[in-house]
C-alpha positions as CSV (number, residue, x, y, z in Angstrom):
1,M,0.0,0.0,0.0
2,Q,2.9,2.4,0.8
3,M,4.4,1.9,-2.6
4,A,1.1,2.7,-4.4
5,D,0.8,5.8,-2.3
6,A,4.4,6.9,-3.0
7,R,3.8,6.3,-6.7
8,R,0.6,8.4,-6.6
9,R,2.4,11.2,-4.8
10,H,5.3,11.0,-7.4
11,D,2.8,11.2,-10.3
12,W,1.1,14.2,-8.7
13,N,4.4,15.9,-8.2
14,I,5.1,15.6,-11.9
15,A,1.6,16.5,-13.0
16,S,1.5,19.6,-10.7
17,S,4.8,20.8,-12.0
18,V,3.5,20.6,-15.6
19,M,0.2,22.3,-14.5
20,A,2.2,25.1,-12.8
21,L,4.4,25.6,-15.8
22,T,1.3,25.8,-18.1
23,A,-0.4,28.2,-15.8
24,E,2.7,30.4,-15.5
25,I,3.1,30.6,-19.2
26,N,-0.5,31.8,-19.6
27,R,-0.6,34.0,-16.5
28,D,-1.6,37.6,-16.9
29,R,0.9,39.5,-14.8
30,R,-1.4,42.4,-14.4
31,R,-4.3,40.3,-13.0
32,R,-2.2,37.9,-10.9
33,R,1.1,39.2,-9.6
34,K,2.0,36.1,-7.6
35,P,3.6,33.3,-9.8
36,F,2.1,29.8,-9.7
37,K,3.8,27.1,-7.8
38,P,3.4,23.3,-8.2
39,D,2.0,23.2,-4.6
40,D,-1.0,25.3,-5.9
41,F,-2.1,22.3,-7.9
42,N,-0.9,19.3,-5.8
43,P,-3.7,17.9,-3.6
44,Y,-1.1,16.0,-1.5
45,T,0.8,19.0,-0.2
46,A,-0.3,20.1,3.2
47,A,-1.3,23.7,3.7
48,K,1.3,25.6,5.7
49,P,-0.2,27.0,8.9
50,V,-0.3,30.8,9.2
51,P,1.5,31.9,12.3
52,A,-0.7,33.6,14.9
53,Q,-0.1,37.2,15.6
54,A,-0.4,38.4,19.2
55,T,0.9,41.2,21.3
56,V,3.2,40.7,24.3
57,E,0.3,41.5,26.6
58,Q,-1.9,38.8,25.0
59,V,0.9,36.2,25.3
60,A,1.5,37.1,28.9
61,T,-2.2,36.7,29.6
62,L,-2.2,33.3,28.0
63,L,0.7,32.3,30.2
64,G,-0.9,33.6,33.3
65,A,1.8,36.3,33.8
66,T,1.5,40.1,34.1
67,F,3.3,42.4,31.7
68,T,3.9,46.0,32.5
69,P,5.6,48.0,29.8
70,S,8.3,50.4,30.8
71,S,9.0,53.8,29.4
72,Q,12.6,52.9,28.6
73,S,13.9,49.5,27.5
74,L,16.8,48.0,29.5
75,L,19.0,48.1,26.4
76,A,18.5,51.8,25.9
77,S,19.1,52.7,29.5
78,S,22.4,50.7,29.8
79,H,24.0,52.0,26.6
80,P,24.3,55.6,25.7
81,Q,23.1,56.5,22.2
82,C,25.6,57.0,19.5
83,P,25.7,60.5,17.9
84,K,24.9,60.7,14.3
85,S,27.9,60.8,12.1
86,E,28.3,63.3,9.3
87,P,29.1,62.1,5.8
88,E,32.6,62.9,4.6
89,P,32.9,65.5,1.9
90,P,33.7,64.2,-1.6
91,M,37.4,64.1,-2.5
92,S,38.7,65.3,-5.8
93,N,41.1,63.1,-7.7
94,C,42.1,65.8,-10.2
């Protein structure tokens, strides 16, 4: 059974590559900016999970901790800021 499934996956990998190439050749770049990939046509590829977006406060609440933002970060208070450097004037090679 595993060999048959591997063969089916292999065949779909080849077929989806051909489908993606055909779709990419005929793609209208003004209507669809994103190029086609073989994964767009392969039913055996798993959809990649979208990472969840959360703030630090939300994560702290999930973990049962309290988060109190400070006005200055620890890094900024321990290191003095560097002054902006001025660009050097252009040198003439004449």
